[in-house]
C-alpha positions in Angstrom: -65.9 35.8 -118.2 -65.1 39.2 -119.8 -65.8 40.7 -116.4 -62.4 39.5 -115.2 -60.5 41.3 -117.9 -62.5 44.5 -117.3 -62.0 44.1 -113.6 -58.3 43.8 -114.2 -58.4 47.0 -116.2 -60.1 48.8 -113.3 -57.5 47.7 -110.8 -54.7 48.4 -113.2 -56.1 51.9 -113.9 -56.5 52.7 -110.2 -52.9 51.7 -109.5 -51.7 53.5 -112.6 -53.6 56.7 -111.7 -52.2 56.7 -108.2 -48.7 56.3 -109.6 -49.3 59.2 -112.1 -50.6 61.4 -109.3 -47.5 60.6 -107.2 -45.2 61.2 -110.2 -46.8 64.7 -110.6 -46.2 65.5 -106.9 -49.3 64.2 -105.1 -48.7 62.4 -101.9 -51.8 60.2 -102.2 -51.1 57.1 -100.1 -47.3 57.6 -100.5 -46.9 57.6 -96.8 -48.7 54.2 -96.6 -46.3 52.4 -99.0 -44.8 49.4 -97.1 -41.2 50.3 -97.6 -38.1 50.1 -95.5 -37.7 53.3 -93.5 -34.8 54.6 -95.5 -36.6 54.0 -98.8 -39.8 55.6 -97.4 -37.8 58.7 -96.5 -36.5 58.9 -100.1 -40.0 58.4 -101.5 -41.5 61.2 -99.3 -38.6 63.5 -100.2 -39.4 62.9 -103.9 -36.0 61.4 -104.7 -35.6 61.5 -108.5 -35.3 57.7 -108.7 -38.7 57.4 -107.0 -40.3 60.0 -109.2 -38.9 58.1 -112.3 -40.2 54.8 -110.8 -43.7 56.3 -110.6 -43.5 57.3 -114.3 -42.3 53.8 -115.1 -45.1 52.2 -113.1 -47.7 54.4 -114.7 -46.4 53.4 -118.1 -46.5 49.7 -117.1 -50.1 50.2 -115.9 -51.1 51.6 -119.3 -49.4 48.6 -121.0 -51.3 46.3 -118.4 -54.6 47.8 -119.4 -53.9 47.2 -123.0 -52.8 43.6 -122.2 -56.0 42.9 -120.3 -58.0 44.3 -123.1 -56.1 42.2 -125.7 -57.6 39.1 -124.0 -61.1 40.1 -124.9 -61.0 42.5 -127.8 -60.7 41.4 -131.5 -57.5 43.3 -132.1 -55.9 41.2 -129.4 -56.0 38.2 -131.8 -53.2 39.9 -133.8 -50.8 39.7 -130.9 -48.7 36.6 -129.9 -51.0 34.4 -127.8 -48.3 32.7 -125.8 -46.8 36.0 -124.8 -50.2 37.3 -123.7 -51.0 34.0 -121.8 -47.6 33.9 -120.1 -47.7 37.5 -119.1 -51.2 37.4 -117.7 -50.5 34.2 -115.7 -47.2 35.6 -114.4 -48.7 38.9 -113.3 -51.6 37.1 -111.5 -49.3 34.6 -109.7 -46.8 37.4 -108.7 -49.6 39.6 -107.3 -51.1 36.7 -105.3 -47.7 35.8 -103.9 -47.1 39.5 -103.0 -50.4 39.6 -101.2 -49.7 36.5 -99.2 -46.2 37.9 -98.3 -43.9 34.9 -97.6 -41.2 37.5 -97.2 -41.8 41.1 -96.1 -45.2 42.6 -96.3 -48.4 40.7 -97.2 -50.9 38.9 -95.1 -48.4 36.5 -93.6 -45.6 39.2 -93.1 -48.1 41.6 -91.6 -49.5 39.0 -89.2 -46.0 38.1 -88.1 -45.2 41.7 -87.3 -48.5 42.6 -85.7 -48.5 39.5 -83.4 -44.9 40.1 -82.4 -43.6 36.8 -83.9 -41.3 38.8 -86.1 -40.3 41.8 -84.1 -39.6 44.9 -86.1 -36.4 46.9 -85.7 -36.7 48.7 -82.4 -35.9 52.1 -84.0 -38.8 51.8 -86.4 -41.2 49.5 -84.5 -44.1 52.0 -84.4 -43.7 52.9 -88.1 -43.4 49.2 -89.1 -46.6 48.3 -87.2 -48.4 51.3 -88.7 -47.4 50.2 -92.2 -48.3 46.6 -91.5 -51.8 47.7 -90.5 -52.2 49.7 -93.8 -50.8 46.8 -95.8 -53.1 44.3 -94.1 -56.2 46.6 -94.6 -55.4 48.0 -98.1 -52.5 46.8 -100.1 -52.6 43.0 -99.5 -56.3 42.8 -100.3 -55.9 45.0 -103.3 -53.0 42.9 -104.7 -54.9 39.7 -103.9 -58.0 40.9 -105.8 -55.9 42.2 -108.7 -53.9 39.0 -108.9 -57.0 36.8 -108.8 -58.5 39.0 -111.6 -55.3 38.6 -113.7 -55.4 34.8 -113.1 -59.1 34.7 -114.1 -58.3 36.8 -117.2 -55.5 34.4 -118.1 -57.6 31.3 -117.5 -60.4 32.6 -119.7 -58.0 33.7 -122.4 -56.2 30.3 -122.6 -59.5 28.4 -122.7 -61.4 30.7 -125.1 -63.5 28.9 -127.7 -62.7 29.4 -131.4 -58.9 29.4 -130.7 -56.9 26.4 -131.7 -54.3 24.9 -129.3 -51.5 26.1 -131.7 -52.5 29.6 -131.0 -53.8 30.4 -134.4 -57.4 31.1 -135.4 -58.9 30.2 -138.7 -59.7 33.6 -140.4 -63.4 32.7 -140.8 -63.9 31.5 -137.2 -65.8 34.1 -135.2 -64.0 35.9 -132.4 -65.5 34.9 -129.1 
């Protein structure tokens, strides 16, 4: 089951590298971000808050890679198990919920917009439908995959052999 942690690292690295590129001035997929029109304009204009958010998200991605690796590497045993378990589960659930989209974008939100069951604002109807298509084809499947990988990583980490329920491992027990 180490494949889940390494798959999580790949998704996290891809997202982090995209945010790094955007922080450095690239527009890679920036115009496809499912944002409200006013926020989208600020993003494309390189508003300082959005540039800062890209740096923060890049840093969070680096931390995420280390977190995923901590679930399968020996040095991860020195970190608090409950914190790792809680964070990996929470990230997975959050990303799956984002991909489903009970509010806003996500499979459900995109479907509602594209079928006309939730009409977009008339002023931004074309843009909203365009972004819903992109979200349906790219972002929602990506977040679903990424979330499922986080959940699989968390599940494997919490059920790993050689680790006691108290979260401590005997020093002579082998690291799985």
